[in-house]
C-alpha positions as CSV (number, residue, x, y, z in Angstrom):
1,M,0.0,0.0,-0.1
2,S,1.1,3.5,-0.7
3,A,2.6,5.5,2.1
4,L,0.5,8.5,0.8
5,T,-2.8,6.4,1.2
6,E,-1.7,5.5,4.7
7,L,-1.0,9.1,5.6
8,V,-4.5,10.1,4.5
9,R,-6.0,7.2,6.4
10,D,-4.1,8.2,9.5
11,F,-5.1,11.8,9.2
12,V,-8.8,11.0,8.8
13,N,-8.5,8.7,11.8
14,T,-7.3,11.5,14.0
15,Y,-10.8,11.8,15.1
16,D,-12.5,8.7,16.5
17,V,-16.3,9.1,16.0
18,E,-17.4,6.3,18.2
19,A,-15.2,7.5,21.2
20,D,-15.7,11.3,20.3
21,N,-11.9,11.5,20.9
22,D,-9.9,14.1,18.6
23,E,-6.1,13.7,18.4
24,L,-6.1,17.3,17.0
25,G,-8.0,19.2,19.8
26,T,-5.5,22.0,19.8
27,S,-3.1,23.7,17.4
28,S,-0.2,22.3,19.5
29,E,-1.5,18.8,19.0
30,L,-1.8,19.4,15.3
31,A,1.8,20.5,15.2
32,V,3.0,17.4,17.2
33,W,1.1,15.1,14.7
34,L,2.5,16.7,11.7
35,R,6.0,16.7,13.3
36,E,5.8,13.0,14.2
37,R,5.3,12.3,10.5
38,A,8.0,14.6,9.4
39,L,5.7,16.9,7.6
40,I,6.9,20.0,9.4
41,G,10.2,21.1,10.9
42,P,10.9,21.3,14.6
43,A,10.6,25.1,14.6
44,D,7.2,25.1,12.7
45,R,4.2,26.0,14.8
46,A,0.4,25.5,14.1
47,T,-2.1,28.3,14.6
48,D,-5.8,28.2,15.4
49,D,-6.5,29.0,11.9
50,D,-4.2,26.0,10.7
51,L,-6.2,23.9,13.1
52,T,-9.5,25.0,11.6
53,T,-8.1,24.2,8.1
54,A,-6.9,20.8,9.3
55,I,-10.3,20.0,10.7
56,A,-12.1,21.0,7.6
57,L,-9.9,19.0,5.4
58,R,-10.1,15.9,7.6
59,E,-13.9,15.9,7.6
60,G,-13.9,16.8,3.9
61,L,-11.9,13.7,3.2
62,R,-14.1,11.7,5.4
63,A,-17.1,12.8,3.5
64,A,-15.4,12.2,0.1
65,L,-14.4,8.5,1.4
66,R,-18.0,7.9,2.1
67,R,-18.4,8.4,-1.6
68,E,-21.5,10.5,-1.1
69,A,-22.1,12.7,-4.2
70,G,-22.1,16.4,-3.2
71,A,-21.3,15.6,0.5
72,K,-20.4,18.6,2.6
73,P,-19.6,18.1,6.2
74,P,-22.2,19.9,8.4
75,D,-21.2,23.0,10.3
76,L,-17.8,23.2,9.1
77,P,-16.2,26.5,7.6
78,A,-15.5,26.4,4.1
79,L,-12.0,25.0,3.4
80,P,-9.5,27.7,2.8
81,V,-7.4,27.7,-0.3
82,L,-4.3,25.5,0.3
83,P,-0.9,26.2,-1.3
84,L,-1.0,23.7,-4.1
85,T,0.1,23.7,-7.7
86,V,-1.0,21.3,-10.5
87,T,1.8,18.8,-11.7
88,I,2.0,16.8,-14.8
89,N,3.8,13.6,-14.4
90,V,5.0,12.1,-17.8
91,T,6.3,8.6,-18.1
92,N,8.6,8.1,-21.0
93,D,9.8,4.5,-22.4
94,M,13.5,4.9,-22.1
95,A,14.2,2.6,-24.9
96,S,12.0,4.3,-27.6
97,G,11.7,7.7,-26.1
98,V,8.0,7.5,-26.5
99,T,5.7,9.0,-23.8
100,S,3.7,6.1,-22.3
101,G,1.7,8.0,-19.8
102,V,0.6,11.4,-18.5
103,R,-0.7,11.7,-15.0
104,P,-2.0,15.0,-13.5
105,G,-1.5,15.6,-9.8
106,L,-1.1,18.2,-7.1
107,A,2.0,19.3,-5.1
108,P,2.4,21.7,-2.2
109,V,4.2,25.0,-2.9
110,A,4.7,26.1,0.7
111,D,6.5,24.9,3.8
112,G,5.3,24.7,7.3
113,V,1.8,23.7,8.5
114,A,0.0,25.0,5.4
115,G,2.4,23.1,3.2
116,A,1.9,19.9,5.2
117,L,-1.9,20.2,5.1
118,A,-1.6,20.8,1.3
119,G,0.6,17.7,0.9
120,I,-2.0,15.7,2.7
121,A,-4.6,17.0,0.3
122,A,-2.4,16.4,-2.6
123,A,-1.9,12.7,-1.6
124,V,-5.3,12.0,-2.8
125,T,-4.1,12.3,-6.3
126,G,-1.6,9.6,-5.9
127,G,-1.5,6.2,-4.2
128,S,-4.5,4.0,-3.9
129,W,-7.4,6.5,-3.3
130,D,-9.9,4.0,-4.6
131,R,-8.9,1.5,-1.9
132,L,-9.3,4.0,0.8
133,K,-12.8,4.0,2.4
134,V,-14.7,4.9,5.5
135,C,-16.4,2.1,7.6
136,A,-20.1,2.0,6.6
137,E,-21.1,1.6,10.3
138,E,-22.7,5.1,11.2
139,T,-21.2,4.9,14.7
140,C,-17.7,4.1,13.4
141,Q,-16.7,6.0,10.4
142,W,-13.1,4.6,10.6
143,A,-11.0,5.0,7.5
144,F,-9.5,1.9,6.3
145,I,-7.6,0.6,3.2
146,D,-9.7,-2.0,1.4
147,G,-7.4,-4.8,0.4
148,S,-10.0,-7.1,-1.0
149,K,-9.5,-8.3,-4.6
150,N,-12.7,-6.7,-5.8
151,R,-12.6,-3.6,-3.5
152,S,-16.0,-4.5,-2.1
153,R,-15.3,-4.2,1.7
154,S,-17.8,-2.0,3.6
155,W,-16.6,-2.2,7.2
156,C,-13.3,-1.6,8.9
157,S,-13.9,-4.8,10.7
158,M,-16.4,-7.5,9.7
159,R,-16.3,-9.0,13.3
160,V,-17.2,-5.6,15.1
161,C,-18.9,-3.2,12.7
162,G,-20.3,-5.7,10.0
163,N,-21.7,-7.7,12.9
164,R,-23.3,-4.6,14.5
165,T,-24.9,-3.6,11.1
166,K,-26.1,-7.0,10.3
167,T,-27.5,-7.7,13.8
168,R,-29.5,-4.4,13.6
169,A,-30.8,-5.4,10.3
170,Y,-31.8,-8.9,11.5
171,R,-33.6,-7.5,14.5
172,A,-35.5,-5.0,12.4
173,R,-36.6,-7.7,10.0
174,K,-37.7,-9.9,12.9
175,Q,-39.6,-7.0,14.4
176,G,-41.2,-6.3,11.2
177,S,-42.4,-9.9,10.8
178,R,-44.1,-9.9,14.3
179,H,-46.4,-7.1,13.2
180,P,-47.1,-7.4,9.4
181,Q,-48.6,-4.3,7.8
182,G,-52.3,-4.3,8.0
183,A,-52.4,-7.0,10.8
184,N,-54.6,-6.3,13.8
185,T,-52.2,-6.2,16.8
186,D,-54.9,-5.1,19.3
187,T,-55.5,-7.4,22.1
188,V,-58.8,-8.2,23.6
């Protein structure tokens, strides 16, 4: 798996929906997280505006990973412009000198925290974005890399989240079969 894909997954997972625990609760925690991944230098500091940008980016990525058309996270500020530039990667066949592929991408054009966040945003243009997903379990929303052959995984863990979802569906079906529509459920 691509290191860039893992970076995006880890960034999205800085907020644990189920436990309501945020690793990026303060601008200092954001700086530590970025520094631990060598995305910023030891002298770089994050501001409250950087934290706002990071949270908006993270939740925007989470919404995109849900693969919802037009999804916009609720009650989040608009994502500020990140310092990115468009890149064109050209692959040439050395033997023939023929261009064998052209791939557009994004690259950060700044240093510091803004550049690091731009790098995370740019990571979605490379790596295995199509294998990165968010758990379908509403209470979880954990980002995971789908390593299945046909890319059909829905849950971060079948044993936990998949089981929860399937158990709820089973109980709902059983509840519905006890009181069929139109049946008189009054007792005398």
